[in-house]
TIMI-2910 file (N, C-alpha, C, CB; in pm, 1 decimal, decimal comma, always signed):
<rs>
+----------+----------+----------+----------+----------+----------+----------+----------+----------+----------+----------+----------+------+
!      n_x !      n_y !      n_z !     ca_x !     ca_y !     ca_z !      c_x !      c_y !      c_z !     cb_x !     cb_y !     cb_z ! resn !
+----------+----------+----------+----------+----------+----------+----------+----------+----------+----------+----------+----------+------+
!  -3133,2 !  -1448,6 !  +2069,3 !  -3126,7 !  -1377,1 !  +1947,4 !  -3012,4 !  -1269,6 !  +1943,9 !  -3259,6 !  -1313,6 !  +1923,6 !  Met !
!  -3008,6 !  -1200,0 !  +2077,6 !  -2898,4 !  -1101,3 !  +2089,6 !  -2764,2 !  -1184,2 !  +2078,2 !  -2907,7 !  -1017,1 !  +2232,8 !  Lys !
!  -2757,0 !  -1303,2 !  +2135,3 !  -2620,2 !  -1351,6 !  +2112,0 !  -2587,1 !  -1403,6 !  +1968,8 !  -2593,7 !  -1460,6 !  +2208,3 !  Lys !
!  -2680,7 !  -1441,4 !  +1896,6 !  -2676,2 !  -1468,0 !  +1744,2 !  -2621,9 !  -1363,7 !  +1669,2 !  -2807,3 !  -1493,2 !  +1687,0 !  Leu !
!  -2683,1 !  -1219,7 !  +1694,2 !  -2669,1 !  -1106,7 !  +1625,9 !  -2500,8 !  -1069,7 !  +1656,6 !  -2787,0 !   -993,1 !  +1678,3 !  Val !
!  -2476,3 !  -1083,5 !  +1791,5 !  -2322,4 !  -1058,2 !  +1862,2 !  -2239,3 !  -1126,1 !  +1763,9 !  -2293,5 !  -1129,7 !  +2028,7 !  Ala !
!  -2275,9 !  -1266,4 !  +1792,9 !  -2169,7 !  -1349,8 !  +1711,4 !  -2161,4 !  -1340,4 !  +1534,3 !  -2204,4 !  -1507,9 !  +1751,1 !  Leu !
!  -2265,6 !  -1286,4 !  +1485,7 !  -2261,2 !  -1261,3 !  +1351,8 !  -2183,7 !  -1122,4 !  +1328,5 !  -2405,5 !  -1262,2 !  +1296,0 !  Leu !
!  -2208,5 !  -1024,5 !  +1403,1 !  -2122,5 !   -891,7 !  +1388,6 !  -1981,7 !   -908,7 !  +1420,8 !  -2173,2 !   -779,1 !  +1480,5 !  Ala !
!  -1955,2 !   -998,6 !  +1516,3 !  -1803,1 !  -1025,6 !  +1539,3 !  -1756,1 !  -1102,8 !  +1423,2 !  -1770,7 !  -1108,3 !  +1676,0 !  Ala !
!  -1805,9 !  -1199,8 !  +1375,6 !  -1745,4 !  -1262,4 !  +1233,5 !  -1759,1 !  -1162,7 !  +1145,3 !  -1818,5 !  -1394,3 !  +1170,4 !  Ser !
!  -1826,8 !  -1086,8 !  +1108,0 !  -1812,4 !   -995,0 !  +1000,5 !  -1692,9 !   -905,2 !  +1033,6 !  -1942,7 !   -913,8 !   +978,0 !  Val !
!  -1672,0 !   -848,9 !  +1119,6 !  -1551,5 !   -770,5 !  +1176,5 !  -1447,1 !   -838,5 !  +1178,3 !  -1563,0 !   -722,5 !  +1303,4 !  Leu !
!  -1442,4 !   -970,4 !  +1200,9 !  -1307,2 !  -1053,1 !  +1190,2 !  -1262,6 !  -1086,5 !  +1043,3 !  -1323,2 !  -1194,9 !  +1268,5 !  Thr !
!  -1383,9 !  -1113,0 !   +969,8 !  -1353,6 !  -1102,7 !   +821,9 !  -1326,4 !  -1001,7 !   +763,1 !  -1434,6 !  -1138,4 !   +753,5 !  Val !
!  -1373,2 !   -885,9 !   +789,8 !  -1313,9 !   -759,3 !   +737,8 !  -1175,2 !   -726,4 !   +805,6 !  -1415,1 !   -639,8 !   +762,7 !  Thr !
!  -1152,1 !   -750,5 !   +905,1 !  -1007,7 !   -738,0 !   +954,4 !   -898,4 !   -830,9 !   +879,4 !  -1005,9 !   -775,3 !  +1109,1 !  Ala !
!   -953,7 !   -932,0 !   +839,6 !   -858,1 !  -1015,4 !   +764,4 !   -876,3 !  -1032,4 !   +616,2 !   -858,6 !  -1144,1 !   +820,2 !  Phe !
!   -955,7 !   -938,8 !   +581,9 !   -993,7 !   -928,1 !   +407,6 !   -866,3 !   -849,1 !   +357,3 !  -1161,3 !   -824,2 !   +361,1 !  Ala !
!   -794,1 !   -786,0 !   +420,0 !   -670,1 !   -711,8 !   +364,5 !   -693,7 !   -566,1 !   +324,1 !   -616,6 !   -785,3 !   +239,2 !  Gly !
!   -815,7 !   -505,1 !   +398,2 !   -833,5 !   -384,3 !   +377,3 !   -755,0 !   -309,8 !   +460,9 !   -954,0 !   -355,0 !   +383,3 !  Glu !
!   -717,3 !   -179,8 !   +419,1 !   -625,2 !    -71,9 !   +459,3 !   -695,9 !    +50,4 !   +429,3 !   -487,1 !    -76,2 !   +388,2 !  Tyr !
!   -661,7 !   +125,7 !   +526,6 !   -726,1 !   +271,6 !   +509,2 !   -653,4 !   +346,4 !   +386,9 !   -705,4 !   +367,4 !   +655,4 !  Pro !
!   -748,7 !   +434,6 !   +329,2 !   -696,7 !   +477,8 !   +211,9 !   -607,1 !   +613,7 !   +223,2 !   -811,3 !   +493,7 !   +120,5 !  Asp !
!   -534,0 !   +653,5 !   +143,0 !   -439,5 !   +773,2 !   +139,2 !   -462,5 !   +844,8 !     +9,5 !   -284,4 !   +730,6 !   +151,8 !  Val !
!   -489,6 !   +960,3 !    -13,1 !   -497,4 !  +1030,8 !   -132,5 !   -383,3 !  +1063,7 !   -210,7 !   -554,4 !  +1136,0 !   -109,7 !  Ser !
!   -398,8 !  +1109,3 !   -324,1 !   -268,5 !  +1141,5 !   -418,7 !   -223,1 !  +1252,7 !   -337,8 !   -295,5 !  +1186,0 !   -591,9 !  Ile !
!   -280,0 !  +1361,0 !   -310,4 !   -233,8 !  +1463,7 !   -231,8 !   -152,5 !  +1454,0 !   -121,9 !   -321,8 !  +1519,6 !   -195,3 !  Ala !
!   -215,2 !  +1355,6 !    -50,2 !   -126,5 !  +1314,9 !    +78,8 !    +15,0 !  +1252,0 !    +34,3 !   -210,5 !  +1196,6 !   +175,1 !  Glu !
!    -15,0 !  +1148,1 !    -56,3 !   +130,1 !  +1092,3 !    -91,3 !   +208,4 !  +1189,7 !   -142,2 !   +133,8 !   +980,9 !   -191,5 !  Val !
!   +171,0 !  +1283,6 !   -225,7 !   +267,6 !  +1375,8 !   -284,0 !   +335,0 !  +1460,2 !   -196,5 !   +210,3 !  +1454,6 !   -375,8 !  Lys !
!   +267,5 !  +1480,4 !    -65,2 !   +325,7 !  +1568,6 !    +38,6 !   +406,4 !  +1505,7 !   +116,6 !   +237,1 !  +1630,4 !   +118,1 !  Ala !
!   +388,1 !  +1376,4 !   +140,4 !   +469,9 !  +1256,6 !   +204,9 !   +600,8 !  +1229,2 !   +139,7 !   +389,6 !  +1123,1 !   +198,6 !  Leu !
!   +593,9 !  +1255,4 !     -5,3 !   +723,8 !  +1217,7 !    -81,3 !   +830,8 !  +1313,4 !    -25,0 !   +709,7 !  +1234,6 !   -250,7 !  Ile !
!   +803,8 !  +1432,0 !    -26,5 !   +913,4 !  +1512,0 !     +0,5 !   +958,6 !  +1539,9 !   +155,8 !   +883,2 !  +1634,4 !    -64,9 !  Gly !
!   +882,6 !  +1482,5 !   +241,4 !   +906,6 !  +1469,5 !   +380,4 !   +992,3 !  +1330,9 !   +398,5 !   +762,9 !  +1470,2 !   +462,5 !  Thr !
!   +992,6 !  +1237,5 !   +316,3 !  +1023,9 !  +1087,0 !   +332,6 !   +990,8 !  +1033,8 !   +450,1 !  +1157,7 !  +1054,8 !   +317,0 !  Lys !
!   +859,3 !  +1056,4 !   +498,0 !   +795,4 !  +1019,2 !   +593,7 !   +733,4 !   +887,1 !   +594,4 !   +719,0 !  +1103,7 !   +611,9 !  Lys !
!   +735,4 !   +830,0 !   +486,3 !   +648,5 !   +733,2 !   +447,7 !   +731,1 !   +609,8 !   +340,8 !   +522,0 !   +817,6 !   +374,4 !  Ala !
!   +705,8 !   +486,5 !   +349,3 !   +774,4 !   +406,9 !   +257,8 !   +656,0 !   +375,1 !   +177,5 !   +857,0 !   +283,8 !   +316,9 !  Thr !
!   +695,9 !   +404,2 !    +33,1 !   +567,7 !   +357,0 !    -71,8 !   +641,3 !   +244,2 !   -144,8 !   +504,0 !   +490,9 !   -196,5 !  Ile !
!   +523,9 !   +170,0 !   -158,3 !   +573,6 !    +34,9 !   -228,9 !   +476,2 !    +18,9 !   -367,9 !   +551,6 !   -113,5 !   -112,6 !  Ile !
!   +528,4 !     +5,0 !   -483,8 !   +454,7 !    -24,2 !   -621,4 !   +437,6 !   -184,9 !   -642,2 !   +547,3 !    +41,3 !   -754,4 !  Asp !
!   +322,8 !   -210,3 !   -645,4 !   +285,0 !   -353,9 !   -662,3 !   +245,1 !   -369,6 !   -828,7 !   +147,5 !   -394,3 !   -552,0 !  Val !
!   +286,2 !   -312,8 !   -934,4 !   +248,0 !   -308,6 !  -1062,5 !   +324,2 !   -398,6 !  -1135,7 !   +254,2 !   -184,4 !  -1113,8 !  Asn !
!   +447,2 !   -444,6 !  -1064,2 !   +524,0 !   -539,4 !  -1148,4 !   +661,9 !   -452,6 !  -1211,4 !   +415,6 !   -600,7 !  -1277,2 !  Gly !
!   +765,8 !   -516,6 !  -1211,4 !   +872,8 !   -465,6 !  -1242,7 !   +846,5 !   -379,0 !  -1397,9 !   +978,2 !   -585,0 !  -1238,4 !  Thr !
!   +808,3 !   -434,7 !  -1487,3 !   +811,1 !   -379,5 !  -1621,6 !   +717,4 !   -256,8 !  -1592,0 !   +757,7 !   -487,4 !  -1746,2 !  Glu !
!   +602,5 !   -243,7 !  -1542,6 !   +528,0 !   -121,0 !  -1516,2 !   +615,1 !    -16,3 !  -1426,8 !   +390,8 !   -160,1 !  -1441,9 !  Ser !
!   +681,0 !    -72,2 !  -1333,7 !   +767,3 !     +2,2 !  -1235,5 !   +881,1 !    +82,0 !  -1305,5 !   +830,7 !    -98,9 !  -1132,6 !  Tyr !
!   +929,5 !     +8,0 !  -1406,0 !  +1037,2 !    +68,3 !  -1495,8 !   +965,5 !   +197,3 !  -1597,9 !  +1105,5 !    -68,7 !  -1597,7 !  Lys !
!   +861,2 !   +169,1 !  -1617,8 !   +809,6 !   +277,9 !  -1722,5 !   +734,2 !   +380,7 !  -1640,9 !   +706,6 !   +213,7 !  -1842,9 !  Glu !
!   +702,5 !   +376,6 !  -1509,6 !   +680,6 !   +501,8 !  -1414,7 !   +608,3 !   +452,9 !  -1296,3 !   +593,9 !   +624,2 !  -1483,8 !  Gly !
!   +687,2 !   +535,1 !  -1191,3 !   +608,0 !   +501,3 !  -1078,4 !   +621,2 !   +617,8 !   -970,1 !   +653,9 !   +360,5 !  -1021,8 !  His !
!   +542,5 !   +619,1 !   -875,6 !   +552,3 !   +724,9 !   -779,2 !   +706,4 !   +741,5 !   -730,4 !   +453,7 !   +692,3 !   -656,8 !  Val !
!   +738,8 !   +872,5 !   -749,3 !   +866,7 !   +907,7 !   -709,5 !   +896,0 !   +824,4 !   -559,1 !   +873,3 !  +1078,0 !   -700,1 !  Pro !
!  +1010,6 !   +759,8 !   -562,5 !  +1082,4 !   +706,9 !   -426,8 !  +1011,1 !   +562,8 !   -416,8 !  +1050,8 !   +815,2 !   -272,9 !  Gly !
!   +921,5 !   +539,2 !   -470,9 !   +845,1 !   +411,2 !   -442,3 !   +941,1 !   +303,0 !   -469,9 !   +711,1 !   +393,1 !   -530,9 !  Ala !
!   +926,2 !   +207,0 !   -403,4 !  +1014,4 !    +64,0 !   -407,8 !   +941,2 !    -45,3 !   -498,9 !  +1030,9 !     -7,0 !   -243,7 !  Leu !
!  +1007,5 !    -91,1 !   -572,5 !   +930,6 !   -209,7 !   -678,5 !   +915,3 !   -332,9 !   -586,9 !  +1034,6 !   -261,0 !   -832,9 !  Asp !
!   +795,0 !   -367,4 !   -550,7 !   +771,0 !   -493,4 !   -464,4 !   +824,5 !   -605,6 !   -524,5 !   +628,0 !   -522,8 !   -437,8 !  Phe !
!   +829,2 !   -630,7 !   -653,7 !   +862,6 !   -763,8 !   -714,6 !  +1038,5 !   -762,8 !   -682,8 !   +810,8 !   -771,2 !   -903,1 !  Asp !
!  +1096,6 !   -649,3 !   -680,4 !  +1265,7 !   -634,5 !   -656,7 !  +1268,7 !   -650,1 !   -514,4 !  +1345,7 !   -477,9 !   -704,5 !  Ala !
!  +1187,8 !   -627,1 !   -404,4 !  +1229,1 !   -597,3 !   -271,4 !  +1146,2 !   -700,6 !   -187,6 !  +1202,8 !   -440,1 !   -230,7 !  Val !
!  +1061,4 !   -779,3 !   -256,1 !   +970,4 !   -884,3 !   -176,2 !  +1052,3 !   -966,5 !    -80,1 !   +895,0 !   -988,7 !   -276,5 !  Glu !
!  +1148,3 !  -1014,2 !   -130,3 !  +1231,6 !  -1136,2 !    -68,1 !  +1298,4 !  -1074,0 !    +54,0 !  +1352,2 !  -1204,2 !   -176,6 !  Ser !
!  +1320,7 !   -938,4 !    +34,7 !  +1413,2 !   -859,4 !   +169,0 !  +1330,1 !   -745,2 !   +207,8 !  +1582,3 !   -790,3 !   +124,4 !  Lys !
!  +1212,2 !   -774,6 !   +217,2 !  +1109,9 !   -660,5 !   +248,3 !  +1149,4 !   -593,2 !   +397,7 !   +943,3 !   -728,2 !   +251,7 !  Leu !
!  +1186,2 !   -692,9 !   +477,8 !  +1213,3 !   -657,3 !   +602,9 !  +1334,4 !   -586,0 !   +619,6 !  +1211,6 !   -761,2 !   +678,7 !  Ala !
!  +1425,6 !   -587,7 !   +550,4 !  +1561,6 !   -514,1 !   +545,0 !  +1545,2 !   -371,2 !   +482,4 !  +1670,1 !   -599,7 !   +455,4 !  Ser !
!  +1442,4 !   -348,9 !   +392,7 !  +1429,8 !   -224,5 !   +325,6 !  +1310,3 !   -136,4 !   +411,9 !  +1390,3 !   -254,6 !   +160,6 !  Val !
!  +1251,1 !   -189,1 !   +451,1 !  +1118,2 !   -117,6 !   +563,7 !  +1196,3 !    -57,5 !   +677,3 !   +992,7 !   -248,7 !   +645,3 !  Leu !
!  +1162,3 !    +64,7 !   +730,5 !  +1225,2 !   +132,9 !   +836,1 !  +1213,5 !    +42,8 !   +974,9 !  +1156,6 !   +278,5 !   +849,3 !  Pro !
!  +1302,9 !    +61,8 !  +1082,7 !  +1296,3 !    -20,1 !  +1197,6 !  +1159,0 !     +9,6 !  +1272,7 !  +1422,5 !     +6,4 !  +1289,0 !  Glu !
!  +1117,2 !   +117,0 !  +1251,3 !  +1003,5 !   +157,5 !  +1356,4 !   +881,7 !   +102,3 !  +1312,0 !   +981,5 !   +314,3 !  +1374,9 !  Asp !
!   +831,6 !     +8,6 !  +1369,3 !   +711,8 !    -70,6 !  +1324,4 !   +590,7 !    +37,6 !  +1313,9 !   +676,0 !   -198,4 !  +1436,0 !  Lys !
!   +595,4 !   +154,1 !  +1366,2 !   +478,8 !   +261,5 !  +1332,4 !   +514,5 !   +332,1 !  +1241,8 !   +436,1 !   +353,0 !  +1432,4 !  Asn !
!   +592,9 !   +339,0 !  +1152,7 !   +618,5 !   +395,4 !  +1018,8 !   +527,3 !   +389,8 !   +946,3 !   +710,6 !   +348,5 !   +952,7 !  Ala !
!   +500,9 !   +480,8 !   +847,7 !   +400,6 !   +469,6 !   +752,7 !   +437,3 !   +381,9 !   +625,1 !   +364,0 !   +605,4 !   +714,1 !  Leu !
!   +329,4 !   +314,8 !   +579,4 !   +379,3 !   +215,6 !   +473,2 !   +262,1 !   +242,9 !   +381,6 !   +401,2 !    +45,4 !   +522,3 !  Val !
!   +295,2 !   +267,6 !   +240,9 !   +183,3 !   +291,0 !   +157,3 !   +199,6 !   +201,1 !    +39,2 !   +170,8 !   +437,9 !   +117,1 !  Ile !
!   +101,0 !   +127,8 !    +16,8 !   +115,5 !    +45,8 !    -96,1 !     +4,2 !    +86,5 !   -198,8 !   +108,1 !   -104,9 !    -55,0 !  Ala !
!    +42,5 !    +52,0 !   -347,6 !    -44,3 !   +105,2 !   -447,0 !    -22,3 !     -0,2 !   -555,8 !    -10,7 !   +260,3 !   -491,1 !  Tyr !
!   -129,3 !    -18,0 !   -655,8 !   -108,9 !    -92,3 !   -779,6 !   -163,8 !     +5,1 !   -864,7 !   -174,7 !   -236,9 !   -791,8 !  Cys !
!   -263,6 !    -50,1 !   -980,2 !   -295,8 !    +11,2 !  -1089,1 !   -387,6 !   +104,8 !  -1091,2 !   -323,0 !    -62,4 !  -1165,2 !  Gly !
!   -496,9 !    +87,1 !  -1013,4 !   -632,4 !   +164,8 !  -1001,6 !   -708,9 !   +117,0 !   -902,1 !   -716,2 !   +161,4 !  -1120,9 !  Asn !
!   -832,4 !   +189,2 !   -867,1 !   -929,6 !   +168,7 !   -743,7 !   -944,7 !     -3,1 !   -734,0 !  -1099,0 !   +255,2 !   -774,2 !  Pro !
!   -987,1 !    -55,0 !   -868,5 !  -1015,7 !   -194,5 !   -869,2 !   -920,8 !   -283,9 !   -856,2 !  -1072,3 !   -227,1 !   -968,6 !  Arg !
!   -779,1 !   -267,1 !   -855,6 !   -688,8 !   -326,5 !   -835,0 !   -679,0 !   -388,9 !   -700,9 !   -603,9 !   -257,2 !   -866,5 !  Cys !
!   -647,1 !   -521,5 !   -660,2 !   -635,6 !   -557,7 !   -538,9 !   -476,6 !   -604,6 !   -524,9 !   -745,2 !   -664,3 !   -507,9 !  Lys !
!   -392,8 !   -601,8 !   -599,0 !   -273,8 !   -647,9 !   -603,4 !   -195,3 !   -585,1 !   -496,8 !   -221,7 !   -632,1 !   -728,3 !  Ala !
!   -207,3 !   -462,2 !   -443,1 !   -150,5 !   -383,3 !   -354,2 !   -169,9 !   -460,1 !   -223,5 !   -207,8 !   -243,6 !   -357,9 !  Tyr !
!   -256,0 !   -559,4 !   -197,0 !   -271,1 !   -623,1 !    -94,7 !   -158,5 !   -714,9 !    -21,6 !   -368,1 !   -683,3 !   -126,1 !  Gln !
!    -72,1 !   -776,1 !   -146,2 !    +28,5 !   -852,3 !   -153,3 !   +138,3 !   -787,2 !    -49,1 !    +69,9 !   -865,1 !   -300,6 !  Ala !
!   +174,5 !   -654,8 !    -89,7 !   +252,0 !   -564,9 !    -16,8 !   +205,7 !   -520,7 !   +114,3 !   +271,2 !   -459,0 !    -90,5 !  Ala !
!    +87,5 !   -473,6 !   +140,2 !    +28,8 !   -437,6 !   +253,5 !    +36,0 !   -543,7 !   +371,5 !   -103,1 !   -404,9 !   +219,4 !  Ala !
!    -11,2 !   -677,1 !   +291,4 !    -24,2 !   -772,5 !   +390,0 !   +124,9 !   -810,4 !   +442,5 !   -104,7 !   -896,0 !   +331,8 !  Asp !
!   +225,8 !   -812,7 !   +330,6 !   +338,8 !   -852,6 !   +373,2 !   +402,5 !   -766,0 !   +493,0 !   +418,1 !   -859,1 !   +260,8 !  Ala !
!   +386,4 !   -627,4 !   +479,9 !   +430,8 !   -526,6 !   +556,6 !   +338,2 !   -562,5 !   +707,9 !   +401,0 !   -369,4 !   +473,2 !  Ala !
!   +243,3 !   -565,9 !   +709,4 !   +151,4 !   -598,6 !   +829,9 !   +213,7 !   -757,2 !   +888,4 !    -34,7 !   -606,6 !   +769,9 !  His !
!   +239,2 !   -826,0 !   +825,7 !   +296,5 !   -942,9 !   +898,1 !   +427,9 !   -929,4 !   +941,4 !   +293,3 !  -1057,7 !   +821,8 !  Lys !
!   +499,6 !   -828,8 !   +894,1 !   +604,7 !   -800,3 !   +966,5 !   +591,9 !   -717,1 !  +1100,5 !   +684,2 !   -741,6 !   +881,9 !  Leu !
!   +483,1 !   -690,8 !  +1132,6 !   +435,6 !   -602,7 !  +1227,3 !   +427,0 !   -455,6 !  +1232,8 !   +491,6 !   -629,0 !  +1314,3 !  Gly !
!   +417,1 !   -388,0 !  +1098,8 !   +385,6 !   -269,4 !  +1078,7 !   +238,1 !   -248,4 !  +1113,6 !   +420,9 !   -237,0 !   +950,4 !  Tyr !
!   +232,7 !   -139,2 !  +1165,6 !    +89,4 !   -105,7 !  +1233,1 !    +22,3 !     +2,6 !  +1147,7 !   +103,6 !    -47,4 !  +1395,0 !  Lys !
!    +88,3 !    +97,9 !  +1075,4 !    +64,4 !   +202,6 !  +1008,9 !    +61,6 !   +179,2 !   +858,5 !   +153,1 !   +294,6 !  +1047,4 !  Asn !
!     -7,3 !    +89,5 !   +798,3 !     +3,0 !    +53,2 !   +648,1 !   -140,2 !    +92,5 !   +582,1 !    +37,9 !   -118,1 !   +626,3 !  Val !
!   -108,3 !   +155,0 !   +478,2 !   -222,5 !   +255,3 !   +416,5 !   -232,4 !   +202,5 !   +261,7 !   -172,5 !   +440,2 !   +424,2 !  Lys !
!   -327,3 !   +240,8 !   +186,3 !   -330,8 !   +202,5 !    +54,0 !   -381,4 !   +354,7 !    -31,8 !   -441,9 !    +61,3 !    +39,5 !  His !
!   -298,8 !   +352,0 !   -132,9 !   -341,4 !   +454,8 !   -214,6 !   -424,9 !   +402,2 !   -344,4 !   -217,7 !   +534,0 !   -254,0 !  Met !
!   -565,6 !   +429,2 !   -302,9 !   -629,0 !   +324,5 !   -423,4 !   -654,6 !   +366,3 !   -562,2 !   -765,3 !   +275,7 !   -385,7 !  Ser !
!   -606,3 !   +525,2 !   -568,8 !   -610,4 !   +571,8 !   -702,2 !   -514,9 !   +500,3 !   -794,3 !   -583,9 !   +713,2 !   -704,1 !  Ala !
!   -409,0 !   +463,8 !   -734,1 !   -297,1 !   +356,7 !   -799,8 !   -228,8 !   +452,4 !   -904,7 !   -372,7 !   +202,0 !   -885,4 !  Gly !
!   -164,1 !   +370,3 !   -965,7 !    -66,7 !   +463,0 !  -1067,1 !   -144,2 !   +549,9 !  -1174,4 !    +37,1 !   +361,9 !  -1158,0 !  Ile !
!   -253,3 !   +478,7 !  -1221,6 !   -350,9 !   +531,6 !  -1309,6 !   -397,1 !   +662,1 !  -1260,4 !   -463,4 !   +439,3 !  -1326,2 !  Ala !
!   -442,1 !   +677,4 !  -1122,5 !   -501,9 !   +828,1 !  -1076,9 !   -375,3 !   +909,7 !  -1070,9 !   -587,9 !   +833,9 !   -914,5 !  Gly !
!   -253,4 !   +846,1 !  -1038,0 !   -137,4 !   +942,6 !  -1007,8 !   -130,8 !  +1003,1 !  -1138,5 !     +9,1 !   +875,2 !   -957,2 !  Trp !
!   -130,0 !   +913,3 !  -1256,3 !    -96,6 !   +969,3 !  -1386,0 !   -223,1 !  +1084,5 !  -1418,6 !    -85,8 !   +836,8 !  -1505,8 !  Asn !
!   -354,9 !  +1036,8 !  -1403,1 !   -451,9 !  +1112,3 !  -1448,0 !   -462,6 !  +1240,1 !  -1362,1 !   -572,4 !  +1034,7 !  -1452,5 !  Lys !
!   -393,0 !  +1265,7 !  -1243,9 !   -362,4 !  +1396,4 !  -1167,8 !   -267,9 !  +1471,7 !  -1224,8 !   -319,2 !  +1377,9 !  -1035,2 !  Ala !
!   -190,2 !  +1396,2 !  -1317,1 !    -64,5 !  +1498,7 !  -1376,5 !    +51,8 !  +1494,9 !  -1279,8 !   -112,4 !  +1670,0 !  -1390,3 !  Gly !
!    +74,9 !  +1399,7 !  -1216,7 !   +180,4 !  +1389,9 !  -1103,8 !   +294,9 !  +1346,0 !  -1191,7 !   +144,5 !  +1278,8 !   -971,8 !  Glu !
!   +404,0 !  +1388,7 !  -1154,1 !   +532,4 !  +1320,2 !  -1207,3 !   +560,0 !  +1178,3 !  -1165,4 !   +651,1 !  +1398,0 !  -1165,1 !  Lys !
!   +622,1 !  +1101,3 !  -1241,7 !   +662,2 !   +983,6 !  -1218,0 !   +803,0 !   +957,2 !  -1253,4 !   +580,8 !   +903,5 !  -1275,8 !  Val !
!   +871,0 !   +872,9 !  -1182,4 !   +988,4 !   +842,1 !  -1199,2 !  +1019,5 !   +699,9 !  -1277,9 !  +1038,0 !   +850,6 !  -1074,4 !  Glu !
!  +1113,1 !   +701,5 !  -1361,5 !  +1132,8 !   +584,6 !  -1437,4 !  +1245,4 !   +525,8 !  -1407,5 !  +1129,5 !   +603,4 !  -1566,7 !  Lys !
!  +1243,6 !   +385,7 !  -1403,4 !  +1371,3 !   +310,8 !  -1366,6 !  +1466,2 !   +251,1 !  -1480,1 !  +1330,1 !   +195,7 !  -1281,5 !  Ala !
!  +1575,6 !   +223,4 !  -1468,7 !  +1659,8 !   +186,5 !  -1600,6 !  +1656,5 !    +28,4 !  -1587,2 !  +1833,7 !   +255,1 !  -1604,5 !  Lys !
+----------+----------+----------+----------+----------+----------+----------+----------+----------+----------+----------+----------+------+
</rs>
């Protein structure tokens, strides 16, 4: 019975690790990081949404996906933050998983998304 419980627990942990779950980062933390340039922020809402407004300094995942390795920092311990529309949106996982597959170890998720960013009254950048 103990072996079965241990096997079940290991299976659950393995599934969770590969389910694309990343630690959450708050709007306040992201805002503070923008000024320090100590994080690479990736918007996964699509180019049209990105043009309308994104977190200042964020990369448009649609535009950089094919060259992600060349736009992320050389340091694999560098902080990479991905976000999409709102807490229910899972599109951020594409960028987070891509960074993780490239070997980045400090990948996080701003779960509030652009909707939460806007609701908090934070400024957005618009693209041409």
